[in-house]
C-alpha positions in Angstrom: -25.9 15.8 -0.1 -26.7 12.6 -1.7 -24.4 9.8 -0.4 -23.9 5.7 -1.4 -21.8 3.4 0.2 -20.7 0.8 -2.7 -19.8 -2.7 -0.6 -22.3 -2.2 2.0 -22.6 -5.4 2.9 -19.2 -6.2 3.9 -17.3 -5.7 7.3 -16.3 -2.1 6.2 -20.2 -1.3 4.7 -21.6 -2.1 7.8 -19.4 -0.3 9.6 -19.7 3.0 6.7 -23.2 2.8 8.3 -22.3 2.9 12.3 -20.2 5.9 11.8 -22.1 7.7 9.4 -25.0 7.6 11.8 -22.9 7.7 14.9 -21.3 11.1 13.4 -24.6 12.5 12.2 -23.4 13.2 8.8 -25.0 15.7 6.8 -26.6 13.7 3.9 -30.0 14.1 3.1 -30.5 10.6 1.5 -28.1 7.4 1.6 -27.8 4.4 -1.2 -26.2 1.0 -0.6 -25.1 -0.5 -3.9 -23.5 -4.3 -3.6 -22.9 -7.9 -5.7 -25.5 -9.7 -6.8 -25.3 -12.0 -3.8 -26.3 -8.6 -1.3 -28.1 -7.1 -3.5 -32.0 -7.2 -1.8 -30.2 -7.1 1.4 -31.9 -4.4 3.8 -30.3 -2.5 6.6 -31.6 0.2 9.0 -29.6 4.0 8.8 -31.6 6.2 10.8 -34.8 4.8 11.6 -35.4 3.8 8.0 -35.0 0.8 6.2 -32.1 0.5 3.0 -32.0 -1.8 0.6 -29.0 -2.7 -1.2 -29.3 -2.3 -5.0 -27.0 -4.2 -7.8 -24.1 -2.3 -8.5 -24.2 -1.8 -12.5 -23.0 0.1 -15.3 -25.5 2.7 -15.3 -26.3 6.0 -14.3 -27.3 5.2 -10.8 -24.8 7.3 -9.7 -25.9 10.7 -11.4 -27.2 12.3 -8.5 -25.0 11.1 -6.1 -22.4 13.4 -4.1 -20.1 11.0 -2.5 -19.4 7.6 -2.8 -17.8 5.4 -0.2 -16.3 2.1 -1.7 -15.1 -1.0 -0.5 -15.5 -4.0 -2.8 -12.2 -4.8 -3.6 -9.5 -3.2 -6.1 -11.0 -5.2 -8.7 -14.6 -3.6 -8.5 -13.1 -0.1 -7.6 -11.1 -0.5 -11.0 -13.8 -1.6 -13.1 -16.4 1.0 -11.9 -14.6 4.1 -11.2 -15.4 5.7 -14.3 -19.4 5.0 -13.9 -19.3 6.0 -10.2 -17.3 9.4 -11.1 -18.8 10.6 -14.6 -21.4 12.7 -13.4 -19.3 14.4 -10.8 -19.5 12.0 -7.6 -16.0 12.0 -5.5 -15.3 8.1 -5.0 -13.6 7.6 -1.8 -11.8 4.0 -2.3 -10.9 2.0 0.5 -9.2 -0.6 -1.5 -5.8 -0.6 -3.1 -6.6 0.0 -6.9 -5.5 3.8 -6.6 -3.6 4.5 -3.7 0.1 4.9 -5.5 -1.3 6.6 -8.8 0.2 9.8 -8.7 -2.8 11.5 -9.6 -4.8 10.3 -6.8 -4.6 11.8 -3.3 -3.6 9.3 -0.8 -5.4 10.9 2.5 -5.4 10.8 6.6 -6.8 13.7 7.7 -4.9 14.0 10.8 -1.4 14.2 8.4 -2.5 15.8 5.2 -6.5 16.8 4.8 -5.5 19.3 2.3 -4.2 16.6 -0.6 -7.9 15.8 -0.9 -8.7 18.7 -2.6 -6.7 18.1 -5.5 -8.7 15.1 -7.5 -8.7 15.1 -11.0 -9.9 11.9 -11.3 -12.6 12.3 -8.8 -11.2 9.6 -7.0 -9.7 10.2 -3.1 -7.8 6.9 -1.7 -8.0 5.8 1.7 -4.6 4.5 2.7 -4.1 0.6 4.3 -5.3 0.4 7.7 -2.0 -0.3 9.2 -0.2 2.7 7.5 -3.4 5.0 8.6 -2.5 3.8 12.4 1.3 4.5 12.0 1.1 7.8 10.2 -1.6 8.9 13.0 1.4 8.3 15.1 3.8 9.7 13.1 2.8 12.5 12.3 3.2 14.8 15.7 6.7 13.2 16.0 7.4 14.2 12.7 6.9 17.6 13.6 9.0 17.6 16.4 12.1 15.9 14.1 12.4 14.4 10.2 11.5 11.3 10.6 14.6 9.6 8.6 14.1 5.0 9.2 11.4 3.0 10.6 11.4 -0.7 11.8 7.8 -1.9 12.4 5.9 -5.0 13.2 2.6 -5.2 13.0 0.3 -7.5 14.7 -2.9 -7.9 12.4 -6.5 -8.9 13.1 -8.3 -11.0 11.6 -11.2 -8.5 10.3 -8.4 -7.2 8.0 -9.4 -10.3 6.0 -12.9 -9.3 6.2 -16.4 -10.4 7.6 -15.8 -13.7 6.6 -12.1 -14.4 8.2 -13.4 -12.9 11.6 -16.1 -15.7 11.3 -13.7 -18.1 10.4 -11.8 -17.1 13.6 -14.8 -17.6 15.8 -15.8 -20.8 13.9 -12.1 -22.5 14.4 -12.0 -22.1 18.1 -15.9 -23.6 19.0 -14.3 -26.3 16.5 -11.1 -26.7 18.6 -13.3 -26.2 22.0 -15.3 -29.2 20.7 -13.0 -31.6 19.1 -13.8 -30.9 15.5 -11.8 -30.8 12.0 -10.8 -26.9 11.7 -12.1 -24.8 9.2 -9.2 -23.5 7.0 -10.5 -21.0 4.0 -9.2 -17.2 4.7 -6.3 -18.0 5.9 -3.2 -20.4 4.7 -3.2 -22.1 8.1 -5.6 -21.9 11.4 -5.5 -18.6 13.2 -6.7 -19.5 16.2 -4.3 -20.2 18.7 -1.3 -19.3 15.6 0.0 -16.2 14.6 1.1 -16.4 10.7 4.1 -14.0 9.2 2.3 -13.2 6.2 -0.2 -10.8 5.1 -1.2 -10.6 1.2 1.5 -12.2 -1.2 5.0 -12.0 -1.3 6.8 -9.8 -4.0 10.4 -10.4 -5.4 11.8 -9.1 -2.8 10.5 -11.2 -0.3 8.7 -8.7 1.4 4.5 -9.1 1.0 2.3 -6.7 -0.7 1.1 -5.5 2.8 4.6 -4.5 4.1 5.1 -3.2 0.6 2.1 -0.8 1.3 3.3 0.2 4.0 6.8 1.6 2.9 5.5 3.2 -0.3 2.2 4.8 1.2 3.9 6.0 4.3 6.1 8.0 2.1 3.3 9.6 -0.2 0.8 10.5 3.2 3.8 12.3 4.8 5.6 14.1 2.0 8.8 12.3 3.4 11.9 10.2 2.1 11.6 8.0 5.0 12.4 4.5 4.5 9.5 1.7 6.3 11.0 -1.7 6.6 7.8 -3.8 7.7 6.6 -7.5 9.0 2.9 -8.2 8.9 1.4 -10.6 10.9 -1.6 -12.4 11.2 -3.0 -12.7 15.0 -6.0 -14.3 16.6 -7.1 -11.0 17.6 -10.8 -10.4 16.1 -10.5 -6.7 14.7 -8.1 -4.1 16.1 -4.6 -3.8 14.6 -1.8 -3.5 16.9 2.5 -2.3 16.0 5.6 -2.4 17.6 7.4 1.0 16.0 11.0 1.5 15.9 12.1 5.4 14.6 14.8 7.3 14.1 15.2 11.3 14.0 17.2 13.7 12.6 18.1 14.8 16.0 17.7 12.8 18.9 14.0 13.4 20.7 13.6 12.7 24.5 10.6 10.1 26.2 9.1 13.2 27.7 8.6 15.3 24.3 7.1 12.7 22.2 4.8 12.0 25.0 3.7 15.4 25.3 3.7 15.7 21.4 1.1 13.0 21.2 -0.9 13.6 24.3 -2.1 16.9 22.6 -2.2 15.2 18.7 -5.7 14.8 17.0 -6.5 11.0 16.4 -4.3 9.8 19.3 -4.9 9.0 22.9 -1.5 8.3 25.2 -2.2 5.4 27.3 1.2 5.0 28.6 1.9 4.0 32.5 4.3 1.2 32.8 4.1 1.4 36.6 0.2 0.7 36.6 0.4 -1.5 33.8 -1.0 0.8 31.4 -0.5 0.4 27.8 -3.1 0.0 24.3 -4.2 -3.7 24.0 -6.3 -4.7 21.2 -9.1 -6.1 23.4 -10.0 -2.4 24.7 -9.1 -0.4 21.4 -12.3 -2.1 19.3 -14.8 0.3 18.0 -12.8 3.0 19.6 -12.1 6.1 16.7 -8.6 7.1 18.1 -5.1 5.4 17.7 -4.1 4.7 21.4 -0.3 4.9 22.0 2.0 3.4 24.7 5.1 1.7 25.7 6.9 4.8 24.3 10.9 4.4 25.4 14.4 5.4 24.0 15.7 2.7 21.2 18.8 1.0 23.3 20.5 0.4 19.3 19.6 4.1 18.1 21.0 7.4 19.7 18.1 9.0 17.7 15.7 6.5 18.2 12.4 6.1 19.5 10.4 2.9 19.9 6.3 2.7 20.9 3.3 0.9 20.8 0.1 1.5 19.3 -3.0 0.0 18.8 -6.5 0.8 16.9 -9.7 -0.1 15.4 -8.9 -1.8 11.4 -12.3 -1.2 10.8 -13.4 2.1 11.9 -9.9 4.7 11.8 -8.4 1.9 9.6 -11.3 2.0 7.1 -14.4 3.3 7.6 -13.8 6.0 9.9 -10.7 7.6 7.7 -12.6 7.8 4.8 -15.8 9.3 6.3 -13.3 12.2 8.1 -11.9 12.9 4.6 -15.6 13.3 3.2 -16.3 15.8 6.3 -13.3 18.3 5.2 -13.9 17.8 1.6 -17.9 19.3 2.7 -16.7 22.6 4.0 -13.4 23.2 1.9 -14.8 22.3 -1.3 -17.5 25.2 -1.7 
């Protein structure tokens, strides 16, 4: 098994290295690729030093079995044919192919088998906020069909990349030292602030991030569910959180939902208001599961449940989900 990481120097690329090593992923050789800026950098994996190669249109992917790509939608579109032409399966973390009808969009806890039908050699990793939400929704969907979702996301700086994380940390230092605040990665200062915009606005006044949650949720769950989202950037460093209001065809009790989530794969139930036990990004960073709590009946809907969730955006929201797709493919593709 020969594996490649494209975009190895980015936040998600670095997380790929950690996840592959931690999970003892069954590979014999790992090859790293990057841009001109990152080519030549060296990273340690399983005790060996690996040097990042320049990503080019050549035959470097001839012997690659699986390629994890996280270098942006433009790079994914440009290099998809180069990466897949000799049979490599490209598991892509960008938005480039997510809504293409011939590219599966996969969260293993929800629709793992979709990954087996990839005629173009490409499998898409969903948007991080969508991944976290559907992992929690799938067990509830099994109890009763979810017809409507309202969600407000509280997304960390990591969603905008490693440079954005560094900018947030630098902003806090600059404020404490009384210096002018650097603003490059976000539209406004993020430190001590929240920004109610992630990605560009579309014609319907929703952002592209918000429309991803609408469209991707339907594709992953094979559902007609409608999802109205407001996505907000907050000053957490790397874990996203979401407040979710959902309606089901038949009313569910809080106990039914809690029981379903407590045994669901990829979910940790953390729900005890009496002891102030609920998920927070301060504690979910670096964890694999999506943590869920504050489960209660929706006072505005007889068939409604509302809940709170939090999870590591770089991990399950990106690198871990892609590796789990590959882990599913290996035994099922033979």
